[in-house]
MITORLUM-285293 format. One record per atom (N, C-alpha, C): z, x, y. Coordinates in steps of 0.1 Angstrom, whole numbers, plus 5000, padded with zeros to 4 digits. Layout:
BEGIN
ZXY...
This chain:
BEGIN
106142376844106442376829105542266822105242296810104442206802105142066800104341966799104941836796105441836782106441756779106941736765105841646758105941646745104941556737105041416742106241366745106341226749105641206763106041296772105441296786103941316785103441396776102041416775101341286770101941226760101341096756101340996767102440986774102540886785101440916796101241046799100241076809098841046804098541066792097241036786097040886786098040816783097940666784097640616798098340676808098240636822096840666826096240776821094840816825093840736817094240656807093340586798092540686790093140796786092340906779092940916765091940926755092340956741091741096738092641186733092141316730090941316721089941396724088741406717088641526708088641496695088641606685087441696687086341636690085041706691085141816702085941786712086141886723087341976722088041966710089142046708090342016717090541886720091541856730092941836723093641956721094941956717095742026728096641946735097241986747098542066744098742176751099942266749101142196755102242196746103442126751104642226749104442356748105442456746105442556758106442556766106542646777106542796773107142826762107242966758105843026755104942936750103642986747102843006760103042916770102442936783102843076789104143096789104743226794104143346786104043326773103543436765102143466768101343366771099943386775099843466787100543436797100543506810101043646808102043666800102643796798101643886791101043836781100043926773098943966783098443876791097343906801097843986812099143996814099644076826099344016839099343876840098943806852099943836863099443876874100243896886099543836898100243826909099743766922098543846926097443776930096243836934095143856923095543836911094543846900093543726901092343756896091343656894091343626879091543496876091643456862090643336859089943346848089043236844089843166833089743026834090242946823089242846818089142826805088242746799088942616793088442506797089042376793090442356797090742346810092142336815092842206811092142106807092741986802093641916812094941906809095841846818096441936829096042066827096442166838097742236836098242236823099542306821099442456823098442516817098242656818097742696832096842606837096242626851097442636861098342546861099442546870100242666869100542716857101342836855100542956861099242966859098443076865098543076880098342956886098442936900099742966906100842926899102142956904102443106904101843176894102043316893101243396904100443316912099743376923098243416920097743376909096343406905095343306913094143356914093043276918092343236906092243106903091743056890090442986892089443026883088242966882088242886868088142756868088242686856087042586854086642576841085542486838086042386828085842256831086342146823085142046820084942016808083741936804084041786805085341756803085641606803085841556817085041456821085041406834086341346839087041276829088341216833089441326836089441426827090441536829090141616842088841636844088441706856088841626869088641496868089141416880090641426882091341426870092841436871093241566878092541676874092941806880092541806895091441746899091041746913092041666921092641566915093541486923095041536923095341626914096741676913096841826917096141916910096342056913095542106925094342056927093442106938094142086952094741976954095441956968096542056970097242106959098342196960097842336962096642376956096142506956094642506961094442456972092942446976092242576978092942686981092342816984092342906971092942856961093042946949092642886936092042766937091642696925090142646927089242696918087842656918087642576905087342446906087242366895085742326893085242356881083842326878083742226867082942116869082742016859081442066851081642096838080542146831080842196817079842256810080042306797080342456797081342496791081742636791080742736785079942686776078842766770077742796780077542696788076542716799077142796811078442776813079142846824080242926818080043036811081043106804082143166813081643196826082643256836083043146846082943016842083542906849083042906864081842946867081342946881081843066889082443166883082743286891081543336898081643356911080443406918079943536912078643556912078043676906078543806912078543816925079043936931079943906943081143856940082043816951082643936958082744046950083444166956083144286946083144406951082944526942083944526930085144476933086144476922085744386911085344266914084944166904083644206897082744266905081444316899081744416889082844486890083244596880084044536869084244406869084944346857086444336859086944346871088344346873088844196874088644126864089143986863089643966848090343856846090943826833090543686829090643666816090343536810091643496802092143376805093243326798092943176795092743146782092243016779092642956765092842826764093042756752091642716747090942796739089542786737089242686725088442586728088042496717087342566706087742546694087142616683085642606682085142486684083742456682082842546691083342586702082442666712082842816712083842856704084442986706083343096704082543096694081643206691080443206701079843086704078743096714079243126728080543086731081043116744081343276745081843326734082043476734080743556735079743496729078443566731078043566745078243466752077943456767078843556774080043566771080943666778080543806776080043836764079643976760078244016767077643926774076443966782076844036795078144026799078644096811078444016823079244046834080244156834081444126826082044226820083044216810084444206817085244106814086544096819087444216814088444246822089344356818090144316806090644196805091444146793091144006791091343966778091243816775092443786766093043666769094043616760093543476756093143456744092543336739093343266729093643136731094243056721093143006712093243046699092243006689092842956677092042886669092542856655092642996648093743006640094043136634092843186626092143106619090943146611089943216620089743166632088743226641089243366646090543366650091143496654091043596644091243566631091143656620089743706619088843626621087443666619087043756630087443736643087043816654087743956652088943956647089644086645089444156632088644096624088444146610087944296610088344366599087944506598086844516587086044626588085044646578085644646564084844596554085244596540085944466537086144376546086744246544085744136544086044026538085143906538084943846551085943856560085943796573085143876583084844006580084044086589082644046590082144026602080843976604080244016617079143956621078443996633079243986646080043866647080843856659081943956659082443996648083544096648082944226654081744256650081044386655080844376670080244266675079944246689081144256697082244186693083444186701084144316701084344376689085144506688084444626694083144616695082344726702082744736717083144626723083544616737085044606739085744556729087244526731088044586720089244636724090244666714091144546711091544526699092444416695093844466698094544396707095944426710096844326703098144366702099044266695098944126702098844026694098843886699100043816695099943686692101143596689100743476682101443446671101143326663101643206670100943096669101342976676101342856666102542796663102642686654101942566659101542486649100842356653101742266661103042276660103942186667103942216682103242316686103242346701102142266708101442176701100342096707100541946704099941876713099741726711098341696714097641626705098141596692098241716683099041716673099341826665098041856656097541976657096342006649096642026635095642036626095942046612096042196608095842286617095842426614096742506624097142626620097842706629096942776639097542816650096742886660097243026663096543096671096943236674096443276688097243346695096843406708096243546706094943546707094243676705094143746718094643876717094643956729093644066729092744066738091644166738091644246751091544376749091544476760090244546761089644546772088344616773088444766770087544816763087544956759087245046772087645166772087245256784085745266786085045266774083545266775083045156766083145036771082744916763081244926759080944886747079544886742079044746740077844716745077244586742075844596736075544516727074344516720073244436727071944486726070944406732070544296723069844196729069544076722068844096708067844186708067044206696067944266685068844366688069644426678070644316673071244236682072144136678071444036668070244006670069543916661069343986647069144116647068944186634070344186627071344216634072744226628073044086622072843986630073143846625072343816612071043866612070243846600070743916588071344036590071944106579073144026573073943966582075143906577074843766572073643706574073343586568073143596553072843726549072743756534073643876531074943856534075943966535076144036521075743966510075944036497074844116493073744116501072544196498072744336503072044436497072144576502071444596515071944676524071344696537069944746536069644826527068244876526067244766523067644676515066744556512066644466524067744446531067744366543066844416554067044546556066244606568064744596565064344606553062844606550062244466555063044366555062544236560062844206574063744286581064144256594063644346605063244466602062744556612061544626607060744686616059544766612060044886603059044936594059445046585060045166592059445206603059945326609061345306614061645186619062945156624063945156612063545096601064445086589064745226584063745316584063945456579064945526588064745506602065745576611067145526609067245396607068545336606069245386593068445386582069045436570069445586571068745666579069145796581070445806588070645716598071945706605073045676595072745586586073845536576074145656567073145736562073445846554074345946561074045966574074846066582076246016583076545886582077845836583078545826569077845876559078445876545078145746538077245666543076845536537075445556531074945446525073645456519072945326519071645316514070845196514071545096505072445136497073045036488074244966494074645016506075844956513075544816517076544736517076444596522076844586536076344486544076644486558078144486561078944426554080444416557081144546555080444646548081044776546080644876557079844836567079444926577080344916589081045016594081945006605081144976618081844926628081344886641080645006648081345126647080845246654079445286648079245256635077945296629076845186634077245066634076344966639075844996653076745046661076445086675075345186676075245276666074245376666072845326661072845206656071645146651070945056661071345066674070844956683069444976687068945086690067645096696066545146686065445076684064345126676063945266681063645356672063145486676061745476684061445586691060245576699059045556691059045596678057845586670057645446664058645356666058545226661057545146669056945046663056044956670056744856679
């Protein structure tokens, strides 16, 4: 069970640790949210689960108690040492702890090819994700192998951006990259009171389920799409003239016209499925 706010404060004092805002260290103190996270992810005994930023180990312990094999990456040396001395002795065969940056190790040290099942993406991610690294970390995840499901604790604003639909101000490049590979499943709102220290914003459990045929963009196309959204109020025809070769721009505009759009469309008005058809330059392009 999670520690109460008082017990959390006492433990942090005993460790000589002050929560670091820059690392998004808001520790979960609500058992219902822990249980909800596991339920949304459908965690069962034998699952392989990745956790980002385990902190004091509240979620980690729940995952291990449920019978999962957990790969976790923690950047903070003091918290990593705490987990090594408390949880690792209890679960030596099912807990792999990595000291490092989650952006550099998005899969928390999960072996590249430990088994055919994991190579096929039959693993899950359940994490209280620091807001500052959320987008670059997700970029790393989307390079594959893709987990079957993700349940991510995020600031509500970030969750809304990832789940945003075309035609809205929140819809952007990361919305496209994420939704091409994952469907947005029902999640759960999380009040600020569920954390210590209490954050200034509300949070949300974002639930992502891998699509039957997930789509991932190549690096070049992702760069073009990001470039389009850096000037999101401009028309796509004007943007493409500056971002891709002429033959590529002409082919992309033809795809847009076939989808009922035009060169006058703005990036935020183009659905994810249409962006997917714009990924590869035609053979005639330089």
